Structures are given as C-alpha cells and as structure tokens.
Backbone as a printed PyTorch tensor [residue, N CA C, xyz], in Angstrom:
tensor([[[ 21.4240, -46.5300,   9.6830],
         [ 21.3890, -45.1830,  10.1300],
         [ 21.4910, -44.3130,   8.8490]],

        [[ 20.4700, -43.2460,   8.8260],
         [ 20.6870, -42.2590,   7.6790],
         [ 21.6510, -41.3240,   8.0430]],

        [[ 22.1510, -40.6490,   6.9710],
         [ 23.0750, -39.5130,   7.1850],
         [ 22.4000, -38.2660,   6.6810]],

        [[ 22.6650, -37.2300,   7.5890],
         [ 22.1880, -35.8310,   7.2740],
         [ 23.3720, -34.9470,   7.0250]],

        [[ 23.2650, -34.1240,   5.9880],
         [ 24.3920, -33.3950,   5.6940],
         [ 23.7390, -31.8150,   5.7820]],

        [[ 24.5660, -31.0210,   6.5140],
         [ 24.3390, -29.6720,   6.6860],
         [ 25.3560, -28.8310,   6.3490]],

        [[ 25.1840, -27.8570,   5.4800],
         [ 26.3300, -26.8980,   5.0760],
         [ 26.1540, -25.7400,   5.9460]],

        [[ 26.7710, -25.7930,   7.0820],
         [ 26.7520, -24.6090,   8.1010],
         [ 27.4700, -23.4110,   7.6060]],

        [[ 28.3830, -23.6080,   6.9170],
         [ 29.1310, -22.3960,   6.3000],
         [ 28.2880, -21.6650,   5.4230]],

        [[ 27.6040, -22.3310,   4.5490],
         [ 26.5840, -21.6350,   3.5610],
         [ 25.3910, -21.1680,   4.2920]],

        [[ 25.1260, -21.7780,   5.2980],
         [ 23.7710, -21.4290,   6.1360],
         [ 24.1160, -20.1200,   6.8640]],

        [[ 25.3910, -20.0470,   7.4500],
         [ 25.7710, -18.8480,   8.1430],
         [ 26.0580, -17.6170,   7.1040]],

        [[ 26.6250, -18.0540,   6.0290],
         [ 26.8020, -17.0830,   5.0990],
         [ 25.4920, -16.4270,   4.5240]],

        [[ 24.5890, -17.2160,   4.2410],
         [ 23.2510, -16.7390,   3.8830],
         [ 22.6250, -15.9350,   4.8850]],

        [[ 22.6670, -16.3570,   6.1270],
         [ 22.0650, -15.5530,   7.2060],
         [ 22.8660, -14.1730,   7.2690]],

        [[ 24.0920, -14.1480,   7.1870],
         [ 24.7430, -12.8800,   7.4440],
         [ 24.4090, -12.0480,   6.1360]],

        [[ 24.2740, -12.5460,   4.8990],
         [ 23.9350, -11.7290,   3.8520],
         [ 22.5700, -10.9840,   4.1020]],

        [[ 21.5800, -12.0140,   4.4740],
         [ 20.2100, -11.5270,   4.8390],
         [ 20.2710, -10.3890,   5.6940]],

        [[ 21.0150, -10.4390,   6.8510],
         [ 21.2510,  -9.4120,   7.9200],
         [ 21.7920,  -8.0790,   7.2240]],

        [[ 22.7360,  -8.1100,   6.3100],
         [ 23.1940,  -6.9420,   5.8420],
         [ 22.2190,  -6.4070,   4.8820]],

        [[ 21.7580,  -7.0550,   4.1220],
         [ 20.6530,  -6.7460,   3.1200],
         [ 19.3170,  -6.0070,   3.8020]],

        [[ 18.9540,  -6.6010,   4.8460],
         [ 17.9170,  -6.0780,   5.7490],
         [ 18.2410,  -4.5650,   6.2190]],

        [[ 19.5170,  -4.4950,   6.7260],
         [ 19.8220,  -3.1830,   7.0920],
         [ 19.6790,  -2.2170,   5.9160]],

        [[ 20.2530,  -2.4870,   4.9400],
         [ 19.9540,  -1.6160,   3.5670],
         [ 18.6000,  -1.3650,   3.1990]],

        [[ 17.6790,  -2.3000,   3.3640],
         [ 16.3560,  -2.1740,   2.9860],
         [ 15.6810,  -1.3890,   4.0880]],

        [[ 16.0090,  -1.5820,   5.3990],
         [ 15.5500,  -0.6590,   6.4050],
         [ 15.7060,   0.7500,   6.2340]],

        [[ 17.1410,   0.9480,   5.7870],
         [ 17.5610,   2.3590,   5.6790],
         [ 16.7240,   2.9870,   4.2780]],

        [[ 16.6060,   2.2290,   3.3370],
         [ 15.7410,   2.6420,   2.1770],
         [ 14.2480,   2.9990,   2.6520]],

        [[ 13.8000,   2.1680,   3.3750],
         [ 12.3080,   2.4600,   3.7840],
         [ 12.1740,   3.6220,   4.6340]],

        [[ 13.1820,   3.8850,   5.4280],
         [ 13.1770,   4.9650,   6.4100],
         [ 13.3370,   6.1620,   5.6180]],

        [[ 14.1570,   6.1400,   4.6540],
         [ 14.3480,   7.4670,   3.7080],
         [ 13.0790,   7.7880,   2.8070]],

        [[ 12.4580,   6.6370,   2.3410],
         [ 11.3210,   6.7810,   1.5370],
         [ 10.1400,   7.3540,   2.4490]],

        [[  9.9540,   6.8310,   3.5950],
         [  8.7270,   7.2650,   4.3630],
         [  9.0940,   8.5920,   5.0390]],

        [[ 10.1540,   9.0750,   5.3090],
         [ 10.5940,  10.3340,   5.5480],
         [ 10.1960,  11.2970,   4.7320]],

        [[ 10.7210,  10.8640,   3.4710],
         [ 10.3940,  11.6720,   2.2490],
         [  8.8280,  11.9890,   2.0840]],

        [[  8.0510,  10.9250,   2.0810],
         [  6.6970,  11.0160,   1.9970],
         [  6.0650,  11.8590,   3.1380]],

        [[  6.4340,  11.5970,   4.2360],
         [  5.9490,  12.3650,   5.2860],
         [  6.2010,  13.8080,   5.4410]],

        [[  7.3080,  14.2630,   4.5870],
         [  7.6490,  15.5970,   4.4760],
         [  6.7970,  16.3640,   3.3600]],

        [[  6.1410,  15.8040,   2.4360],
         [  5.5700,  16.1590,   1.3650],
         [  4.5450,  17.3450,   1.7820]],

        [[  3.5760,  17.2180,   2.7340],
         [  2.6180,  18.3060,   2.9270],
         [  3.1490,  19.3800,   3.7590]],

        [[  4.1330,  19.2210,   4.5510],
         [  4.5610,  20.3370,   5.4690],
         [  5.9320,  20.8140,   4.9840]],

        [[  6.9490,  20.0280,   4.5660],
         [  8.2000,  20.6970,   4.4070],
         [  8.5070,  21.0010,   2.8940]],

        [[  8.4080,  19.9350,   2.0860],
         [  8.4860,  20.1350,   0.6380],
         [  7.4930,  20.7320,  -0.0340]],

        [[  6.2520,  20.6990,   0.5100],
         [  4.9350,  21.2880,   0.0280],
         [  4.6800,  21.1030,  -1.3700]],

        [[  4.9970,  19.8570,  -1.8270],
         [  4.6820,  19.5400,  -3.2370],
         [  3.1450,  19.2880,  -3.4690]],

        [[  2.4990,  18.7740,  -2.4910],
         [  1.0620,  18.8240,  -2.4810],
         [  0.5610,  19.2360,  -1.0010]],

        [[ -0.1640,  20.1460,  -1.0520],
         [ -0.8290,  20.6790,   0.2690],
         [ -2.2250,  20.7530,   0.3520]],

        [[ -2.6960,  21.0350,   1.5440],
         [ -4.1480,  21.0210,   1.7480],
         [ -4.5970,  19.7300,   2.5910]],

        [[ -5.8530,  19.7840,   2.8710],
         [ -6.4020,  18.7060,   3.7920],
         [ -6.2370,  17.4480,   3.1390]],

        [[ -6.4500,  17.2350,   1.8610],
         [ -6.3360,  16.0790,   1.1970],
         [ -5.1520,  15.3800,   1.2370]],

        [[ -4.0480,  16.2530,   1.1880],
         [ -2.7750,  15.9440,   1.1590],
         [ -2.3370,  15.5400,   2.6210]],

        [[ -2.7590,  16.0950,   3.6300],
         [ -2.4330,  15.8980,   4.9610],
         [ -3.1570,  14.3880,   5.4270]],

        [[ -4.2110,  14.4050,   4.8860],
         [ -5.1220,  13.1300,   5.1270],
         [ -4.3640,  11.8060,   4.4420]],

        [[ -3.9760,  12.0490,   3.2050],
         [ -3.2880,  10.8680,   2.6400],
         [ -1.9690,  10.6440,   3.1810]],

        [[ -1.1760,  11.5330,   3.4520],
         [  0.1620,  11.3040,   3.9830],
         [  0.0810,  10.9730,   5.4900]],

        [[ -1.0250,  11.2490,   6.2730],
         [ -1.2520,  10.8040,   7.5350],
         [ -1.5250,   9.2310,   7.5260]],

        [[ -2.1150,   8.7260,   6.4280],
         [ -2.1630,   7.3530,   6.4590],
         [ -0.8130,   6.3960,   6.0650]],

        [[  0.1250,   7.1310,   5.6590],
         [  1.3470,   6.5280,   5.2820],
         [  2.0150,   5.9710,   6.4970]],

        [[  1.7640,   6.3900,   7.7060],
         [  2.3860,   5.9870,   8.8510],
         [  2.0270,   4.4150,   9.2580]],

        [[  0.8030,   4.2030,   8.6900],
         [  0.1710,   2.7190,   8.9560],
         [  0.9690,   1.8770,   7.9760]],

        [[  1.1820,   2.2110,   6.7560],
         [  1.8970,   1.3840,   5.8780],
         [  3.3640,   1.3740,   6.3860]],

        [[  3.8960,   2.2060,   6.8790],
         [  5.3700,   2.2230,   7.3310],
         [  5.5150,   1.2790,   8.4750]],

        [[  4.4990,   1.0330,   9.4220],
         [  4.4850,  -0.0400,  10.3990],
         [  4.5380,  -1.4300,   9.6940]],

        [[  3.7310,  -1.5580,   8.6160],
         [  3.7710,  -2.9130,   8.0340],
         [  5.1540,  -3.1030,   7.3050]],

        [[  5.7060,  -2.1630,   6.6300],
         [  6.9480,  -2.3980,   6.0440],
         [  8.0380,  -2.5590,   6.9820]],

        [[  7.9900,  -1.8370,   8.0460],
         [  9.0390,  -2.1730,   9.0810],
         [  8.8960,  -3.5070,   9.8770]],

        [[  7.6980,  -3.9840,   9.9610],
         [  7.2730,  -5.2850,  10.4000],
         [  7.9970,  -6.3200,   9.4800]],

        [[  7.8720,  -6.0320,   8.2970],
         [  8.4750,  -6.9490,   7.3020],
         [  9.9960,  -7.0530,   7.3790]],

        [[ 10.6370,  -5.9460,   7.5210],
         [ 12.1400,  -5.8900,   7.5620],
         [ 12.5110,  -6.5500,   9.0800]],

        [[ 11.7350,  -6.4750,   9.9550],
         [ 11.9980,  -7.0900,  11.2260],
         [ 11.8080,  -8.6280,  11.1370]],

        [[ 10.9240,  -9.1860,  10.3940],
         [ 10.7410, -10.4660,  10.1970],
         [ 11.9720, -11.1140,   9.3390]],

        [[ 12.1940, -10.3060,   8.3780],
         [ 13.3370, -10.7530,   7.4270],
         [ 14.6740, -10.8740,   8.4760]],

        [[ 14.8450,  -9.7300,   9.1430],
         [ 16.0870,  -9.9240,  10.2000],
         [ 16.0540, -10.9570,  11.0830]],

        [[ 14.9270, -11.3240,  11.6950],
         [ 14.7640, -12.5260,  12.4650],
         [ 15.0720, -13.8000,  11.7780]],

        [[ 14.6470, -13.9020,  10.4500],
         [ 15.0840, -15.1960,   9.6880],
         [ 16.4820, -15.1750,   9.4630]],

        [[ 17.1540, -14.0850,   9.2410],
         [ 18.7280, -14.1780,   9.0460],
         [ 19.2820, -14.5250,  10.2260]],

        [[ 18.8830, -13.9810,  11.3140],
         [ 19.4350, -14.2630,  12.7740],
         [ 19.1550, -15.7120,  13.1410]],

        [[ 18.1570, -16.2410,  12.6480],
         [ 17.8640, -17.5410,  12.8080],
         [ 18.7160, -18.5170,  12.1260]],

        [[ 19.0420, -18.2210,  10.9190],
         [ 19.9240, -19.0380,  10.1000],
         [ 21.4160, -19.1390,  10.8130]],

        [[ 21.7750, -17.8470,  11.1830],
         [ 22.9970, -17.8190,  11.6770],
         [ 23.2150, -18.4610,  13.0870]],

        [[ 22.1750, -18.2870,  13.9720],
         [ 22.2490, -19.0150,  15.1750],
         [ 21.9430, -20.6270,  14.9350]],

        [[ 21.1820, -21.0200,  13.9580],
         [ 21.1600, -22.4040,  13.7440],
         [ 22.3230, -23.0790,  13.2280]],

        [[ 23.0830, -22.3910,  12.2950],
         [ 24.4240, -22.8660,  11.8180],
         [ 25.3260, -22.9060,  13.0910]],

        [[ 25.4150, -21.9420,  13.9450],
         [ 26.3280, -22.1980,  15.0750],
         [ 25.8400, -23.4690,  16.0640]],

        [[ 24.5450, -23.4400,  16.3750],
         [ 24.0980, -24.5300,  17.0280],
         [ 24.4150, -26.0160,  16.4400]],

        [[ 24.3150, -26.0390,  15.0940],
         [ 24.4570, -27.2260,  14.4310],
         [ 25.9710, -27.5990,  14.5520]],

        [[ 26.9570, -26.6490,  14.3450],
         [ 28.3470, -26.9110,  14.4590],
         [ 28.6140, -27.2990,  15.9260]],

        [[ 28.0730, -26.6630,  16.9890],
         [ 28.3820, -27.0550,  18.2900],
         [ 27.8370, -28.4730,  18.4980]],

        [[ 26.8140, -28.8630,  18.0490],
         [ 26.2440, -30.2670,  18.1860],
         [ 27.1640, -31.2750,  17.4520]],

        [[ 27.5920, -30.9310,  16.2140],
         [ 28.3600, -31.8280,  15.4640],
         [ 29.7070, -31.9740,  16.2490]],

        [[ 30.3920, -30.8960,  16.8170],
         [ 31.6180, -31.0790,  17.6750],
         [ 31.3810, -31.8420,  18.8540]],

        [[ 30.2790, -31.8620,  19.4370],
         [ 30.0140, -32.4600,  20.6330],
         [ 29.9350, -33.9890,  20.3650]],

        [[ 29.2120, -34.3990,  19.3490],
         [ 29.1800, -35.8460,  18.9600],
         [ 30.3940, -36.2680,  18.5080]],

        [[ 31.2790, -35.6810,  17.8380],
         [ 32.5950, -36.1450,  17.2620],
         [ 33.5330, -36.5290,  18.4880]],

        [[ 33.3740, -35.8450,  19.5320],
         [ 34.1880, -36.0240,  20.7220],
         [ 34.2360, -37.5300,  21.2840]]])
C-alpha cells in the first residue's frame, strides 16, 4: 500500500494567507477604479467626451479584475476547506 503525505497545516496556512491577500488586493482595486471613475467628473483632470468615453469603458475592466479576485478567493477557501476535510478524514481513519 502506498503512503500519501499531506501537510494540512501548511495547506490551511497558505489558504488563509491567500484570503488575507485577496482582501488587500480587492481593496486596492476598488480604490484604483474609484479614482479612475472620478477623473472626468470629480477630479476633472481630463474632461470632455473622449474622457467620458474612455473612463466609461473602465467599468468593464473592473468586472474582469473583480472576477479575478473572486477566483483567487475561491482558491484560498478551497485550500482551507480541503485541509479541514483531509484532517477530518485522517481522524476518522485513525479511530
């Protein structure tokens, strides 16, 4: 019978680190896109129809960036959940 070794502590740790970093990344993206969206109307660094058109397309990029953070979050959550499930299974088998 072959032996499988799983470091559930490291797996959970990595997942939790990913979750924390995703929150920081999500916040950075939110601030960045809020800043860009304010250029033609509030900060008025670039005004006019071309400015409004350009920054109107930013919302489509924001969707992609936020989807990326959501997928990273899911991966971190998957690592944590998998570590928990492996530990549960190991404890069940040891009994």
